[in-house]
Structure formats: C-alpha cells, structure tokens
C-alpha positions in Angstrom: -0.1 0.0 0.0 1.4 3.3 -0.9 2.0 5.7 2.1 1.8 8.9 0.0 -0.8 10.7 -2.3 -1.1 9.8 -6.2 -0.8 12.2 -8.5 -3.7 13.9 -10.2 -4.8 15.1 -13.5 -7.1 17.8 -13.4 -9.4 17.9 -16.7 -11.7 20.6 -17.2 -13.8 22.1 -20.5 -13.0 25.4 -18.7 -10.1 26.5 -16.9 -10.3 23.7 -14.0 -10.2 25.9 -10.7 -13.2 24.8 -9.3 -11.8 21.1 -9.2 -8.2 22.1 -8.2 -9.9 24.0 -4.9 -11.9 20.4 -4.5 -8.6 18.6 -5.1 -6.4 20.5 -2.7 -9.0 20.6 0.0 -9.2 17.1 0.2 -5.4 16.5 0.0 -5.0 18.4 2.9 -6.6 15.8 5.2 -3.8 13.7 4.2 -0.1 14.1 6.1 1.5 12.8 3.2 3.6 15.7 1.8 3.2 17.2 -1.7 1.0 16.1 -4.4 1.6 16.5 -8.1 -1.4 18.0 -9.7 -1.4 18.5 -13.4 -4.2 20.9 -14.8 -5.4 20.4 -18.2 -7.9 23.0 -18.9 -10.4 23.8 -22.1 -10.7 20.2 -23.2 -13.1 19.7 -26.1 -12.4 16.8 -27.6 -12.1 13.4 -27.3 -8.3 12.7 -28.5 -7.1 14.6 -25.7 -9.1 12.8 -23.4 -7.9 9.4 -24.6 -3.9 10.8 -24.4 -4.9 11.8 -20.8 -6.1 8.5 -19.6 -2.9 6.9 -21.2 -0.4 9.2 -19.3 -2.6 8.6 -16.2 -1.9 5.0 -16.7 1.6 5.6 -17.2 2.2 7.7 -14.3 -0.3 5.9 -12.0 -2.3 9.1 -11.5 -6.0 9.6 -10.6 -8.1 11.6 -12.4 -10.5 14.4 -11.5 -12.9 16.2 -13.8 -15.3 19.0 -14.4 -16.7 18.3 -17.8 -20.2 20.0 -18.3 -20.5 18.6 -21.7 -22.5 15.3 -21.0 -20.5 13.5 -24.1 -17.4 14.4 -23.1 -17.8 13.2 -19.4 -19.4 9.9 -20.7 -16.2 9.3 -23.0 -13.8 10.0 -20.3 -15.6 8.0 -17.5 -15.7 4.8 -20.2 -12.1 5.4 -21.1 -10.8 5.6 -17.8 -13.0 2.4 -16.5 -11.1 0.3 -19.6 -7.8 1.3 -18.4 -8.0 0.8 -14.8 -8.0 4.6 -13.7 -9.6 6.0 -10.6 -11.7 9.0 -12.3 -13.5 11.6 -9.9 -17.0 13.9 -11.1 -16.5 16.9 -9.3 -19.7 18.4 -10.5 -22.1 15.5 -11.5 -23.3 14.5 -8.7 -24.3 17.8 -7.2 -25.4 18.8 -10.9 -27.5 15.4 -11.1 -29.2 16.1 -7.6 -30.2 19.7 -8.5 -31.7 18.7 -11.8 -33.8 16.1 -9.8 -35.3 18.2 -6.9 -35.6 21.2 -9.6 -36.8 19.2 -12.7 -35.0 22.2 -14.9 -32.1 21.0 -17.3 -28.5 22.3 -16.5 -27.0 24.2 -19.5 -24.1 22.3 -20.1 -22.0 25.4 -20.9 -18.4 25.5 -19.8 -17.1 28.3 -17.7 -20.3 29.9 -16.4 -19.0 30.3 -12.9 -16.1 31.9 -14.2 -18.3 34.5 -16.0 -20.1 35.0 -12.9 -16.8 36.0 -11.2 -15.7 38.2 -14.1 -19.2 40.1 -13.8 -18.7 40.4 -10.0 -14.9 41.9 -10.3 -16.1 44.3 -13.0 -18.5 45.7 -10.5 -16.1 46.0 -8.0 -13.9 47.9 -10.4 -16.7 50.0 -11.8 -17.2 51.1 -8.2 -13.7 51.9 -7.1 -13.5 53.9 -10.5 -16.8 56.1 -9.3 -15.1 56.7 -5.8 -11.7 57.5 -7.5 -12.9 60.1 -10.3 -16.3 61.3 -7.9 -16.6 65.2 -8.2 -14.0 66.2 -10.7 -11.1 64.6 -8.1 -9.1 63.4 -10.9 -9.9 64.9 -15.0 -7.9 62.0 -16.1 -11.1 59.8 -15.2 -13.1 61.6 -18.1 -11.5 60.0 -20.7 -11.0 56.5 -19.0 -14.8 56.6 -18.0 -17.9 54.6 -20.1 -20.0 57.7 -18.9 -19.2 61.1 -17.7 -21.9 63.1 -15.5 -22.1 67.0 -15.5 -24.5 69.3 -13.4 -24.4 71.7 -10.6 -24.1 70.5 -7.0 -26.8 68.3 -5.8 -27.9 67.1 -8.8 -27.5 63.3 -7.9 -24.3 62.7 -9.5 -22.5 60.8 -7.0 -25.3 58.3 -6.1 -26.1 58.0 -9.7 -22.4 57.2 -10.5 -22.4 54.5 -7.8 -26.0 53.2 -9.2 -24.6 52.5 -12.2 -21.1 51.1 -11.0 -23.2 48.4 -9.7 -24.5 47.4 -13.4 -20.5 47.4 -14.1 -20.6 50.7 -15.8 -17.6 53.1 -15.0 -19.0 56.8 -14.3 -16.9 60.0 -13.4 -18.6 63.0 -12.3 -17.8 67.0 -13.0 -19.3 69.4 -11.0 -20.2 72.5 -13.1 -19.4 75.5 -10.7 -18.9 79.5 -12.0 -15.7 80.3 -10.7 -14.3 76.8 -11.7 -13.3 76.4 -15.7 -14.1 72.9 -16.7 -11.7 70.6 -17.4 -10.2 70.8 -20.9 -10.7 66.9 -21.3 -14.5 67.5 -21.0 -14.5 69.0 -24.4 -12.2 66.7 -26.0 -13.8 63.3 -25.0 -15.7 61.0 -27.3 -19.0 62.9 -28.2 -22.0 61.1 -26.5 -20.4 60.0 -23.5 -21.3 63.0 -21.4 -24.8 63.2 -20.2 -25.7 66.8 -18.1 -28.4 66.8 -15.1 -30.2 69.5 -14.6 -32.9 70.6 -11.7 -35.9 73.0 -11.2 -34.5 76.0 -8.9 -37.3 75.5 -6.3 -36.3 72.0 -5.9 -32.8 72.5 -5.6 -33.0 75.0 -2.9 -34.9 73.3 -1.1 -32.4 70.4 -1.2 -29.7 72.7 -0.1 -31.7 73.9 2.6 -32.2 70.6 3.8 -28.7 70.0 3.3 -27.6 73.0 5.3 -29.8 72.1 8.5 -28.2 68.7 8.5 -24.8 70.0 8.8 -26.0 72.9 11.2 -25.6 75.9 9.2 -27.2 79.1 8.2 -30.0 78.3 6.0 -29.1 81.9 4.3 -26.1 80.7 3.1 -24.9 81.3 -0.4 -25.1 77.7 -1.0 -29.0 77.5 -0.8 -29.8 81.5 -2.0 -31.8 81.2 -4.9 -30.2 84.3 -7.1 -26.6 82.0 -6.8 -28.8 78.6 -7.5 -30.2 80.3 -10.5 -26.3 81.5 -11.4 -24.9 78.1 -11.3 -28.1 76.9 -13.1 -27.8 79.1 -16.0 -23.9 78.6 -15.9 -24.3 74.7 -16.3 -26.9 74.9 -19.0 -24.3 77.3 -21.3 -21.5 74.4 -20.6 -23.8 71.7 -21.5 -25.0 73.8 -24.8 -21.3 73.8 -25.7 -20.8 70.1 -24.9 -23.7 69.6 -26.8 -24.7 66.6 -24.5 -28.0 65.1 -23.8 -29.7 66.6 -20.6 -32.0 64.9 -18.0 -34.1 66.9 -16.0 -33.7 65.4 -12.3 -36.6 67.1 -10.7 -38.8 64.8 -8.5 -36.9 61.9 -10.0 -35.6 58.9 -8.2 -32.1 57.8 -8.7 -33.7 54.6 -10.3 -35.6 56.6 -12.8 -32.8 58.6 -13.9 -30.5 55.9 -14.2 -32.5 54.5 -16.5 -32.5 57.0 -18.6 -28.8 57.6 -18.5 -28.4 53.5 -19.6 -30.9 54.5 -22.3 -28.8 57.0 -23.9 -25.6 55.0 -23.1 -27.0 52.0 -24.9 -28.2 53.8 -27.8 -24.6 55.6 -28.3 -23.2 51.6 -27.9 -25.4 50.6 -30.7 -24.6 53.3 -33.0 -20.7 52.9 -32.6 
C-alpha cells in the first residue's frame, strides 16, 4: 500500500479552478507531503481525453474532472474504466441532484462560474472607479469613463455614479461651478459620452436648504440662495450647450428612474458605434 498521495490530472472544459480547489481541499486532510497536480483546461475533444487517460496509466495518476458537456464526461468515464484509472466527477453528482429536485435541465455550458466571477470583479472595479473619479477629483477619469455626468451640486451625480457602477459601468462625474473652469478633457472626450443633469430651481433650493440644516449651517448661506442657484443653473446650461450633450432633468426623479434614462442614452450610443 502506497504511503503517499498519487498525482492527479485535473481535467476541465473550462479552466479547472473549481476542480483544483476541491482536490487541494481533499488532499489537505492527508499528512503525506506534496501531491503532484497537472491541470488540463479547455478540453473540447475526445482525442485529448484519450491521451490523458493514457498518461494517467503511465504515471499512476488519478483523474478528477469538471466536464459539463455530458458527451465528454461519459467518454472520459468509459475510457478511464477500461484502463483501470480512478476517475472522479467533481460536479456531476451535485448537478444531478439539483436537476432531480428542480426539474430544470442544466445548461451544459463550460465556464459559467468564471463568467459570474468576472461580472463580480467588473462591478467592484466600476465602484472603485466611481469613488476615484467622483466630483471631478481627477480629470484623467473623463477619458477612461464609460459615462461622464456633469451638473451643479446636488443633482445626484454621486448617487447615480454608484448606482451605475453596480451595473458594471464606469462613471466619472464633474461639478459645474461658475468660478471654476471645466477641465479641458470634458471638451475633447468622445461625443455622446457626457450626460448633463439639471434640476428646477425650487427643488434645488429645498434640497440645499435641508442639506445645510443637517450640517448645522445657516439656511441663508449662498449655497442655498435662490439667486446663486439661478446663476449656477444658467452657467451649467451654457456649458452643456457647448458640450452638445443630452440633458436629463432630475427634478422629482428617483435615482433609479434617472439611471434608467442614462442607460437608455448609453446603450443607444453603443449601438450606433
């Protein structure tokens, strides 16, 4: 009887990460030193499986596999059985159990977990992007963004940037303030990427007044002064006209509703590229 773990071929029609994690978890239960693992990813033909079985016989390896394409899994099992090679199906039993209790047929499509993981990491990347390029912190983000939002303070630029980031869209936002010239990058960015946000004076006045109250500041501050707000809105309108960008009125709109409008503009632009 061998007192060490045999080597294992990890066979997958995707990249084989799932099978390797399971194999290493199982191997960790044995105090027998290192175990040789040879991963063979992206299997799509029976010839490769035949060669793997042959190599397993030569090297006295086991085979662990995640083959969601049923024909490949059956072929490997039959070849391994004929050759006397131990072959372990990592996903099959659980997929079979799920199918039996749900009456839903599995897709049999390789790499679906990886696609889910990639979507997750794209979402995280988009959230980090939104934080990094929020409120015009770094104009370099304008050229890197999928969407650039512009507007005066309190037009929901930041909440919209974060909401869209969770849909894996990279958003930079730039405040428009009369005393500060917009970054040059804003006028050289790809046409259609910039979207303007505007709001009615009365609602903006109310939002800013409430904001000042929460900060314990005087309601008469210029930030909430109607005349000052009017100047800002007129200035932002001029900039948006120069940019030639679509403009969305966020007055009395929920973030989700405005985001839906932005996505409509975004996907329409992509379809015209």
